[in-house]
TORKOL-4160 file (C-alpha; in steps of 0.2 Angstrom, whole numbers, padded with zeros to 4 digits, m for minus):
311
<pt num="1" X="0000" Y="0000" Z="0000"/>
<pt num="2" X="0007" Y="0018" Z="m0005"/>
<pt num="3" X="0010" Y="0032" Z="0007"/>
<pt num="4" X="m0007" Y="0041" Z="0003"/>
<pt num="5" X="m0018" Y="0026" Z="0009"/>
<pt num="6" X="m0007" Y="0024" Z="0025"/>
<pt num="7" X="m0009" Y="0043" Z="0028"/>
<pt num="8" X="m0029" Y="0041" Z="0026"/>
<pt num="9" X="m0029" Y="0026" Z="0039"/>
<pt num="10" X="m0019" Y="0037" Z="0051"/>
<pt num="11" X="m0030" Y="0052" Z="0049"/>
<pt num="12" X="m0045" Y="0041" Z="0052"/>
<pt num="13" X="m0038" Y="0034" Z="0068"/>
<pt num="14" X="m0033" Y="0052" Z="0073"/>
<pt num="15" X="m0051" Y="0058" Z="0070"/>
<pt num="16" X="m0058" Y="0044" Z="0082"/>
<pt num="17" X="m0046" Y="0050" Z="0095"/>
<pt num="18" X="m0050" Y="0069" Z="0092"/>
<pt num="19" X="m0068" Y="0065" Z="0093"/>
<pt num="20" X="m0067" Y="0056" Z="0110"/>
<pt num="21" X="m0055" Y="0069" Z="0116"/>
<pt num="22" X="m0066" Y="0084" Z="0111"/>
<pt num="23" X="m0080" Y="0077" Z="0121"/>
<pt num="24" X="m0071" Y="0073" Z="0136"/>
<pt num="25" X="m0060" Y="0089" Z="0136"/>
<pt num="26" X="m0076" Y="0099" Z="0134"/>
<pt num="27" X="m0082" Y="0092" Z="0151"/>
<pt num="28" X="m0066" Y="0097" Z="0159"/>
<pt num="29" X="m0067" Y="0115" Z="0150"/>
<pt num="30" X="m0086" Y="0116" Z="0155"/>
<pt num="31" X="m0080" Y="0114" Z="0174"/>
<pt num="32" X="m0067" Y="0126" Z="0174"/>
<pt num="33" X="m0076" Y="0139" Z="0163"/>
<pt num="34" X="m0091" Y="0140" Z="0176"/>
<pt num="35" X="m0083" Y="0135" Z="0192"/>
<pt num="36" X="m0066" Y="0141" Z="0190"/>
<pt num="37" X="m0058" Y="0125" Z="0198"/>
<pt num="38" X="m0047" Y="0111" Z="0190"/>
<pt num="39" X="m0055" Y="0094" Z="0192"/>
<pt num="40" X="m0040" Y="0082" Z="0193"/>
<pt num="41" X="m0051" Y="0067" Z="0194"/>
<pt num="42" X="m0059" Y="0070" Z="0177"/>
<pt num="43" X="m0049" Y="0056" Z="0170"/>
<pt num="44" X="m0057" Y="0044" Z="0183"/>
<pt num="45" X="m0074" Y="0049" Z="0178"/>
<pt num="46" X="m0069" Y="0044" Z="0160"/>
<pt num="47" X="m0063" Y="0027" Z="0166"/>
<pt num="48" X="m0077" Y="0025" Z="0177"/>
<pt num="49" X="m0089" Y="0028" Z="0162"/>
<pt num="50" X="m0080" Y="0014" Z="0152"/>
<pt num="51" X="m0081" Y="0003" Z="0167"/>
<pt num="52" X="m0099" Y="0006" Z="0171"/>
<pt num="53" X="m0102" Y="0003" Z="0152"/>
<pt num="54" X="m0095" Y="m0015" Z="0154"/>
<pt num="55" X="m0106" Y="m0018" Z="0170"/>
<pt num="56" X="m0122" Y="m0012" Z="0161"/>
<pt num="57" X="m0119" Y="m0022" Z="0146"/>
<pt num="58" X="m0115" Y="m0038" Z="0156"/>
<pt num="59" X="m0131" Y="m0035" Z="0166"/>
<pt num="60" X="m0142" Y="m0033" Z="0151"/>
<pt num="61" X="m0133" Y="m0048" Z="0142"/>
<pt num="62" X="m0139" Y="m0058" Z="0157"/>
<pt num="63" X="m0156" Y="m0052" Z="0153"/>
<pt num="64" X="m0155" Y="m0058" Z="0135"/>
<pt num="65" X="m0152" Y="m0041" Z="0127"/>
<pt num="66" X="m0144" Y="m0039" Z="0111"/>
<pt num="67" X="m0127" Y="m0030" Z="0108"/>
<pt num="68" X="m0136" Y="m0014" Z="0101"/>
<pt num="69" X="m0149" Y="m0013" Z="0116"/>
<pt num="70" X="m0135" Y="m0016" Z="0129"/>
<pt num="71" X="m0124" Y="m0003" Z="0122"/>
<pt num="72" X="m0139" Y="0010" Z="0121"/>
<pt num="73" X="m0143" Y="0006" Z="0139"/>
<pt num="74" X="m0124" Y="0008" Z="0144"/>
<pt num="75" X="m0123" Y="0025" Z="0134"/>
<pt num="76" X="m0139" Y="0031" Z="0145"/>
<pt num="77" X="m0135" Y="0024" Z="0162"/>
<pt num="78" X="m0117" Y="0026" Z="0163"/>
<pt num="79" X="m0115" Y="0044" Z="0161"/>
<pt num="80" X="m0131" Y="0047" Z="0173"/>
<pt num="81" X="m0123" Y="0036" Z="0186"/>
<pt num="82" X="m0105" Y="0045" Z="0185"/>
<pt num="83" X="m0113" Y="0062" Z="0184"/>
<pt num="84" X="m0123" Y="0059" Z="0200"/>
<pt num="85" X="m0107" Y="0052" Z="0209"/>
<pt num="86" X="m0098" Y="0068" Z="0204"/>
<pt num="87" X="m0112" Y="0080" Z="0209"/>
<pt num="88" X="m0112" Y="0070" Z="0225"/>
<pt num="89" X="m0094" Y="0073" Z="0227"/>
<pt num="90" X="m0097" Y="0091" Z="0223"/>
<pt num="91" X="m0110" Y="0093" Z="0236"/>
<pt num="92" X="m0100" Y="0083" Z="0250"/>
<pt num="93" X="m0083" Y="0089" Z="0247"/>
<pt num="94" X="m0080" Y="0104" Z="0236"/>
<pt num="95" X="m0094" Y="0114" Z="0242"/>
<pt num="96" X="m0087" Y="0112" Z="0260"/>
<pt num="97" X="m0070" Y="0119" Z="0253"/>
<pt num="98" X="m0079" Y="0135" Z="0247"/>
<pt num="99" X="m0072" Y="0130" Z="0229"/>
<pt num="100" X="m0055" Y="0136" Z="0233"/>
<pt num="101" X="m0045" Y="0132" Z="0218"/>
<pt num="102" X="m0030" Y="0126" Z="0227"/>
<pt num="103" X="m0039" Y="0115" Z="0240"/>
<pt num="104" X="m0050" Y="0109" Z="0226"/>
<pt num="105" X="m0035" Y="0101" Z="0217"/>
<pt num="106" X="m0029" Y="0092" Z="0232"/>
<pt num="107" X="m0047" Y="0086" Z="0235"/>
<pt num="108" X="m0050" Y="0080" Z="0217"/>
<pt num="109" X="m0033" Y="0071" Z="0218"/>
<pt num="110" X="m0041" Y="0062" Z="0234"/>
<pt num="111" X="m0057" Y="0058" Z="0223"/>
<pt num="112" X="m0045" Y="0052" Z="0209"/>
<pt num="113" X="m0037" Y="0038" Z="0221"/>
<pt num="114" X="m0053" Y="0033" Z="0228"/>
<pt num="115" X="m0062" Y="0031" Z="0212"/>
<pt num="116" X="m0047" Y="0021" Z="0205"/>
<pt num="117" X="m0044" Y="0010" Z="0220"/>
<pt num="118" X="m0064" Y="0007" Z="0222"/>
<pt num="119" X="m0063" Y="0001" Z="0203"/>
<pt num="120" X="m0049" Y="m0010" Z="0206"/>
<pt num="121" X="m0058" Y="m0019" Z="0221"/>
<pt num="122" X="m0074" Y="m0020" Z="0212"/>
<pt num="123" X="m0069" Y="m0022" Z="0194"/>
<pt num="124" X="m0053" Y="m0031" Z="0195"/>
<pt num="125" X="m0036" Y="m0027" Z="0187"/>
<pt num="126" X="m0039" Y="m0035" Z="0170"/>
<pt num="127" X="m0045" Y="m0026" Z="0155"/>
<pt num="128" X="m0062" Y="m0031" Z="0149"/>
<pt num="129" X="m0071" Y="m0028" Z="0132"/>
<pt num="130" X="m0088" Y="m0021" Z="0127"/>
<pt num="131" X="m0095" Y="m0027" Z="0111"/>
<pt num="132" X="m0099" Y="m0014" Z="0098"/>
<pt num="133" X="m0118" Y="m0013" Z="0093"/>
<pt num="134" X="m0111" Y="m0014" Z="0076"/>
<pt num="135" X="m0094" Y="m0016" Z="0068"/>
<pt num="136" X="m0095" Y="m0020" Z="0050"/>
<pt num="137" X="m0079" Y="m0018" Z="0040"/>
<pt num="138" X="m0080" Y="m0005" Z="0027"/>
<pt num="139" X="m0068" Y="m0004" Z="0012"/>
<pt num="140" X="m0061" Y="0013" Z="0009"/>
<pt num="141" X="m0057" Y="0019" Z="m0009"/>
<pt num="142" X="m0042" Y="0028" Z="m0016"/>
<pt num="143" X="m0037" Y="0037" Z="m0031"/>
<pt num="144" X="m0023" Y="0038" Z="m0043"/>
<pt num="145" X="m0018" Y="0046" Z="m0059"/>
<pt num="146" X="m0012" Y="0033" Z="m0071"/>
<pt num="147" X="m0009" Y="0031" Z="m0090"/>
<pt num="148" X="m0028" Y="0029" Z="m0091"/>
<pt num="149" X="m0031" Y="0045" Z="m0082"/>
<pt num="150" X="m0040" Y="0047" Z="m0065"/>
<pt num="151" X="m0045" Y="0030" Z="m0057"/>
<pt num="152" X="m0053" Y="0025" Z="m0041"/>
<pt num="153" X="m0049" Y="0008" Z="m0033"/>
<pt num="154" X="m0050" Y="m0001" Z="m0016"/>
<pt num="155" X="m0032" Y="m0005" Z="m0010"/>
<pt num="156" X="m0030" Y="m0021" Z="0000"/>
<pt num="157" X="m0031" Y="m0017" Z="0019"/>
<pt num="158" X="m0037" Y="0001" Z="0016"/>
<pt num="159" X="m0053" Y="m0001" Z="0027"/>
<pt num="160" X="m0061" Y="0005" Z="0044"/>
<pt num="161" X="m0076" Y="m0001" Z="0054"/>
<pt num="162" X="m0094" Y="0007" Z="0055"/>
<pt num="163" X="m0092" Y="0009" Z="0073"/>
<pt num="164" X="m0077" Y="0020" Z="0072"/>
<pt num="165" X="m0087" Y="0031" Z="0060"/>
<pt num="166" X="m0101" Y="0031" Z="0072"/>
<pt num="167" X="m0090" Y="0038" Z="0085"/>
<pt num="168" X="m0085" Y="0052" Z="0075"/>
<pt num="169" X="m0102" Y="0056" Z="0070"/>
<pt num="170" X="m0109" Y="0054" Z="0087"/>
<pt num="171" X="m0096" Y="0066" Z="0095"/>
<pt num="172" X="m0099" Y="0079" Z="0082"/>
<pt num="173" X="m0118" Y="0079" Z="0086"/>
<pt num="174" X="m0115" Y="0078" Z="0104"/>
<pt num="175" X="m0104" Y="0093" Z="0104"/>
<pt num="176" X="m0116" Y="0103" Z="0093"/>
<pt num="177" X="m0130" Y="0099" Z="0105"/>
<pt num="178" X="m0119" Y="0105" Z="0120"/>
<pt num="179" X="m0115" Y="0121" Z="0110"/>
<pt num="180" X="m0134" Y="0124" Z="0107"/>
<pt num="181" X="m0138" Y="0120" Z="0125"/>
<pt num="182" X="m0125" Y="0133" Z="0131"/>
<pt num="183" X="m0131" Y="0146" Z="0119"/>
<pt num="184" X="m0149" Y="0144" Z="0117"/>
<pt num="185" X="m0157" Y="0136" Z="0133"/>
<pt num="186" X="m0162" Y="0145" Z="0149"/>
<pt num="187" X="m0150" Y="0133" Z="0159"/>
<pt num="188" X="m0135" Y="0137" Z="0148"/>
<pt num="189" X="m0140" Y="0155" Z="0150"/>
<pt num="190" X="m0139" Y="0152" Z="0169"/>
<pt num="191" X="m0123" Y="0143" Z="0168"/>
<pt num="192" X="m0114" Y="0158" Z="0158"/>
<pt num="193" X="m0122" Y="0171" Z="0170"/>
<pt num="194" X="m0114" Y="0161" Z="0184"/>
<pt num="195" X="m0097" Y="0160" Z="0174"/>
<pt num="196" X="m0097" Y="0179" Z="0172"/>
<pt num="197" X="m0101" Y="0184" Z="0189"/>
<pt num="198" X="m0106" Y="0172" Z="0202"/>
<pt num="199" X="m0110" Y="0186" Z="0216"/>
<pt num="200" X="m0121" Y="0195" Z="0203"/>
<pt num="201" X="m0130" Y="0179" Z="0199"/>
<pt num="202" X="m0133" Y="0176" Z="0218"/>
<pt num="203" X="m0140" Y="0193" Z="0219"/>
<pt num="204" X="m0153" Y="0189" Z="0205"/>
<pt num="205" X="m0158" Y="0174" Z="0214"/>
<pt num="206" X="m0149" Y="0161" Z="0204"/>
<pt num="207" X="m0144" Y="0146" Z="0216"/>
<pt num="208" X="m0125" Y="0146" Z="0212"/>
<pt num="209" X="m0121" Y="0131" Z="0222"/>
<pt num="210" X="m0134" Y="0121" Z="0214"/>
<pt num="211" X="m0128" Y="0126" Z="0197"/>
<pt num="212" X="m0110" Y="0121" Z="0202"/>
<pt num="213" X="m0116" Y="0104" Z="0207"/>
<pt num="214" X="m0126" Y="0102" Z="0190"/>
<pt num="215" X="m0110" Y="0108" Z="0180"/>
<pt num="216" X="m0098" Y="0097" Z="0189"/>
<pt num="217" X="m0110" Y="0082" Z="0186"/>
<pt num="218" X="m0113" Y="0087" Z="0168"/>
<pt num="219" X="m0094" Y="0088" Z="0165"/>
<pt num="220" X="m0090" Y="0070" Z="0173"/>
<pt num="221" X="m0105" Y="0063" Z="0163"/>
<pt num="222" X="m0097" Y="0070" Z="0146"/>
<pt num="223" X="m0081" Y="0062" Z="0152"/>
<pt num="224" X="m0091" Y="0046" Z="0155"/>
<pt num="225" X="m0099" Y="0046" Z="0139"/>
<pt num="226" X="m0083" Y="0047" Z="0130"/>
<pt num="227" X="m0077" Y="0032" Z="0140"/>
<pt num="228" X="m0093" Y="0023" Z="0134"/>
<pt num="229" X="m0090" Y="0027" Z="0116"/>
<pt num="230" X="m0072" Y="0022" Z="0116"/>
<pt num="231" X="m0073" Y="0005" Z="0126"/>
<pt num="232" X="m0078" Y="m0005" Z="0111"/>
<pt num="233" X="m0061" Y="0001" Z="0103"/>
<pt num="234" X="m0050" Y="0001" Z="0119"/>
<pt num="235" X="m0055" Y="m0011" Z="0133"/>
<pt num="236" X="m0060" Y="m0004" Z="0150"/>
<pt num="237" X="m0046" Y="m0004" Z="0163"/>
<pt num="238" X="m0045" Y="0005" Z="0180"/>
<pt num="239" X="m0029" Y="0013" Z="0174"/>
<pt num="240" X="m0036" Y="0020" Z="0158"/>
<pt num="241" X="m0040" Y="0038" Z="0165"/>
<pt num="242" X="m0021" Y="0043" Z="0166"/>
<pt num="243" X="m0017" Y="0045" Z="0148"/>
<pt num="244" X="m0034" Y="0053" Z="0145"/>
<pt num="245" X="m0033" Y="0065" Z="0159"/>
<pt num="246" X="m0015" Y="0071" Z="0152"/>
<pt num="247" X="m0022" Y="0074" Z="0134"/>
<pt num="248" X="m0037" Y="0082" Z="0140"/>
<pt num="249" X="m0026" Y="0095" Z="0150"/>
<pt num="250" X="m0016" Y="0097" Z="0134"/>
<pt num="251" X="m0031" Y="0101" Z="0124"/>
<pt num="252" X="m0039" Y="0113" Z="0137"/>
<pt num="253" X="m0023" Y="0123" Z="0139"/>
<pt num="254" X="m0020" Y="0124" Z="0121"/>
<pt num="255" X="m0038" Y="0129" Z="0116"/>
<pt num="256" X="m0040" Y="0141" Z="0131"/>
<pt num="257" X="m0046" Y="0137" Z="0148"/>
<pt num="258" X="m0065" Y="0138" Z="0148"/>
<pt num="259" X="m0067" Y="0139" Z="0129"/>
<pt num="260" X="m0078" Y="0126" Z="0122"/>
<pt num="261" X="m0074" Y="0131" Z="0104"/>
<pt num="262" X="m0055" Y="0132" Z="0108"/>
<pt num="263" X="m0056" Y="0115" Z="0116"/>
<pt num="264" X="m0064" Y="0107" Z="0100"/>
<pt num="265" X="m0051" Y="0115" Z="0088"/>
<pt num="266" X="m0036" Y="0109" Z="0100"/>
<pt num="267" X="m0044" Y="0092" Z="0101"/>
<pt num="268" X="m0044" Y="0090" Z="0082"/>
<pt num="269" X="m0026" Y="0096" Z="0082"/>
<pt num="270" X="m0019" Y="0085" Z="0095"/>
<pt num="271" X="m0030" Y="0070" Z="0090"/>
<pt num="272" X="m0025" Y="0071" Z="0071"/>
<pt num="273" X="m0007" Y="0073" Z="0075"/>
<pt num="274" X="m0007" Y="0059" Z="0088"/>
<pt num="275" X="m0015" Y="0047" Z="0076"/>
<pt num="276" X="m0003" Y="0052" Z="0062"/>
<pt num="277" X="0013" Y="0052" Z="0072"/>
<pt num="278" X="0008" Y="0036" Z="0081"/>
<pt num="279" X="0005" Y="0027" Z="0065"/>
<pt num="280" X="0021" Y="0032" Z="0056"/>
<pt num="281" X="0033" Y="0034" Z="0071"/>
<pt num="282" X="0029" Y="0030" Z="0090"/>
<pt num="283" X="0014" Y="0035" Z="0102"/>
<pt num="284" X="0028" Y="0041" Z="0113"/>
<pt num="285" X="0034" Y="0053" Z="0101"/>
<pt num="286" X="0016" Y="0059" Z="0099"/>
<pt num="287" X="0015" Y="0063" Z="0118"/>
<pt num="288" X="0032" Y="0072" Z="0117"/>
<pt num="289" X="0026" Y="0083" Z="0103"/>
<pt num="290" X="0010" Y="0086" Z="0112"/>
<pt num="291" X="0019" Y="0091" Z="0128"/>
<pt num="292" X="0031" Y="0103" Z="0119"/>
<pt num="293" X="0016" Y="0111" Z="0110"/>
<pt num="294" X="0009" Y="0114" Z="0127"/>
<pt num="295" X="0025" Y="0123" Z="0133"/>
<pt num="296" X="0026" Y="0134" Z="0117"/>
<pt num="297" X="0008" Y="0139" Z="0120"/>
<pt num="298" X="0011" Y="0143" Z="0139"/>
<pt num="299" X="0027" Y="0154" Z="0134"/>
<pt num="300" X="0020" Y="0163" Z="0119"/>
<pt num="301" X="0001" Y="0163" Z="0122"/>
<pt num="302" X="m0003" Y="0159" Z="0140"/>
<pt num="303" X="m0022" Y="0161" Z="0138"/>
<pt num="304" X="m0022" Y="0148" Z="0124"/>
<pt num="305" X="m0028" Y="0149" Z="0106"/>
<pt num="306" X="m0046" Y="0155" Z="0110"/>
<pt num="307" X="m0044" Y="0160" Z="0128"/>
<pt num="308" X="m0046" Y="0178" Z="0133"/>
<pt num="309" X="m0031" Y="0186" Z="0141"/>
<pt num="310" X="m0034" Y="0190" Z="0160"/>
<pt num="311" X="m0032" Y="0209" Z="0165"/>
């Protein structure tokens, strides 16, 4: 197979990573944008979503459900369960810390280890798969200019799966829905008002602490949904949250803290570059380049690509 088809495969793998990363990092960006705190446990909510997807699909399979029904149940229940756990953590822990940024970082590190070790004890140390609702192999066309002019053909090995294409489309739809929710709905308006001035929002009767709990739960639910989408491709494991958290922080920093648009753009950049570099070189090199990109952004544009410079 020539270089062009290989590049196309690498870009498809990068697009899948970018889609999942954009969904997960949007949750992290939402929490910081509204609450102005950094959730270090965000990667564990992603892991917990994948683990809960396995639990729900196993339970549904015991009831005789098919792969599609089991996955739909997991996609609905796992984010709700994880979001509820996160909202409870906000009410019982972060609220008592008055959402102080430094103490919240320490507290969420504690939440990280609690979730991780609880998953290890209840789920086990082994990676476990979730069956995709559909996973047909799709041959992809390529083109060339030969002696007979423009030709389209199907190179051997140039293919992807229907589920990977579904992940990309689903992430785009969900991110567009999140954008509409934040800009067009009354709840989104309340969240943005709380983001701009919490004290003024309180003066107008907005229950800011309740908004914080909902936002923290929604951010965790987005991470959990990303975990549900990725687990048929990458098996669920109790340590899978670490790399995802690192990439999410990279995306949010490059895109601009609190900027959903910047988060999506940065996720596409990091995801596509990670996919291409991992295929042609090594995944380690991809992580090194992403880390260097963060360093350059922090030096030359600390507010990120789409962030607003603080005064």
